C-alpha positions, 0 to 999 in steps of 0.5 A, spaced: 492 467 470 496 470 465 500 463 465 493 459 464 491 464 458 498 463 455 500 470 454 505 474 458 503 479 463 507 485 459 502 483 453 496 484 458 499 490 460 499 493 453 492 490 452 489 494 458 494 500 456 497 500 463 502 506 464 504 505 471 509 499 473 513 498 480 520 497 481 521 492 488 527 490 492 532 484 489 530 478 492 534 476 498 540 472 498 540 470 505 535 464 507 532 466 514 529 460 517 523 463 522 520 456 523 522 456 531 517 462 531 511 457 529 508 451 532 505 449 526 509 445 520 505 448 514 507 455 515 510 460 510 513 467 511 514 473 507 521 477 507 519 480 514 518 473 517 510 474 518 507 467 518 501 465 513 497 459 512 494 459 505 488 456 502 488 451 497 488 457 491 493 461 495 488 467 495 486 467 502 491 466 508 491 465 516 496 470 519 501 468 524 505 472 528 513 470 530 514 475 535 507 475 539 510 471 545 516 476 546 516 479 552 523 483 552 526 488 548 532 483 547 528 478 543 526 484 538 533 485 537 535 478 536 530 477 531 532 475 524 530 482 521 531 482 513 537 485 510 533 490 506 538 495 507 544 491 504 546 495 497 545 489 493 537 489 494 537 495 490 542 493 484 540 495 477 534 499 479 536 506 476 537 502 470 530 499 470 527 505 472 530 509 466 528 503 461 521 504 463 521 511 463 524 510 456 517 506 454 513 512 457 511 508 463 510 512 470 514 508 475 512 507 482 516 504 488 512 500 493 513 501 500 506 497 502 505 495 509 510 501 511 510 501 518 503 499 522 502 493 518 508 490 518 509 491 525 502 488 527 504 482 522 510 481 526 507 482 533 500 481 532 495 487 532 493 485 540 500 485 542 502 491 538 496 496 541 498 493 548 505 495 547 503 502 545 499 503 551 503 499 556 510 498 554 512 503 550 519 500 550 517 494 546 513 498 541 519 503 540 524 497 539 519 494 534 517 500 530 525 503 529 527 496 527 522 496 521 524 503 520 531 502 519 529 498 513 524 502 510 528 508 510 534 506 505 528 504 501 525 511 500 532 514 499 534 508 494 527 509 490 528 517 490 536 516 487 533 511 482 528 516 479 522 513 481 516 518 480 512 516 486 513 512 492 507 508 495 506 508 502 500 503 505 498 502 512 491 500 513 489 504 519 481 504 519 475 500 519 469 502 515 466 505 521 472 509 523 480 509 525 483 503 528 486 508 533 485 515 535 488 520 531 493 522 537 496 515 537 497 515 530 500 522 531 505 519 536 507 512 533 506 513 526 506 520 523 513 521 525 516 515 521 512 517 515 514 524 515 521 522 516 520 517 509 517 523 505 523 528 507 528 523 506 526 521 499 525 529 497 532 531 500 534 526 494 528 528 489 524 534 491 519 533 486 517 525 488 510 524 489 507 520 495 501 516 495 498 513 501 493 507 501 489 506 507 482 502 506 476 504 510 474 511 513 480 514 513 477 521 514 480 524 520 487 522 518 487 526 512 489 533 515 495 529 518 497 526 511 497 532 507 501 535 513 507 530 512 507 531 504 502 526 502 500 528 494 495 522 493 490 518 497 488 511 495 483 508 495 477 513 497 473 507 498 466 509 496 462 505 501 465 509 507 468 515 504 463 520 501 466 523 495 463 529 494 465 531 502 472 529 501 473 533 494 470 539 497 474 539 503 481 536 500 481 536 493 485 543 492 491 539 496 490 532 494 489 528 488 485 521 489 486 514 486 481 509 486 474 510 487 470 505 484 466 500 489 469 493 489 464 491 495 458 494 492 457 497 484 462 493 481 460 486 484 453 487 484 451 492 480 448 492 473 452 494 467 448 500 466 449 502 474 457 500 473 457 505 467 454 511 471 458 509 477 464 510 473 461 517 470 459 520 477 466 518 480 470 521 475 465 527 475 466 528 483 473 526 484 476 528 478 475 535 478 481 539 476 484 533 473 485 530 481 483 523 480 487 516 477 480 512 476 480 505 478 477 500 483 478 501 490 482 494 491 483 488 487 478 485 482 475 479 486 472 473 483 465 475 485 465 481 480 462 479 473 466 479 467 461 484 463 462 489 469 469 489 468 468 490 461 463 496 462 468 499 467 474 499 462 469 502 457 466 507 461 473 509 463 475 510 456 468 514 455 468 519 461 476 519 463 479 523 458 486 524 458 
């Protein structure tokens, strides 16, 4: 959109007083060809080889899974894994962090699709869950290969001096978890804890944010136990704000909170203003809230509601 408007993303950031920015790995110098894993010619893939078929606007995608037909650990071992552990992928990052800090910007390191989401996007969700239940050697091999590439980045972000590392794995629907709490504790909690500990060995005061859409309630104690500081997005359609603040507000801060499935697209300007005020009042107790939408602002949100949201954040948010 910034190109269409003829203005830069930095100009937009200044206009909206955005005081957070991300550092990310440098692009890979290796051109991996994952086409043999797909039956269609119109597939694109990300750094991990996870396939996508995009709609005309490049907004929504059908997912394809390169290792969905793998039957052996050897096939997982032979997969062309990305070179995220290569030193050049982090070159220049400390200087970029220092520059952002000099301009008063909080710097985040992104580890989105941390373990679970990357795994199912490569293997498929059905087969990943089958592996975890019936073929543990396959699940272990897959998750360890992903972790081998995540761990160097947790350390690199900490060494570069970022303020916060964002972890993100959508592990819940709007009705409950995608897996049992015991399965999460067995397969994913140890990996996440290892990432957090590795970064804090280098930078003890680094913060960790964890994102999962949906009704994440049952996993919050586990996230606190492994060292998560900030929970995102506390989706108001399925997470009761008063309950989570009362129960965990002394041990967690919150990020997000504004309903992109409810008030923001379908409410009036007055309702949006009240929604912002109430969210800040409830979740922001003890200054424990980074207020914002619970997800990206989709096309069904009226511009007037976006303006009302920003004005209400200024009015009720304080500093």
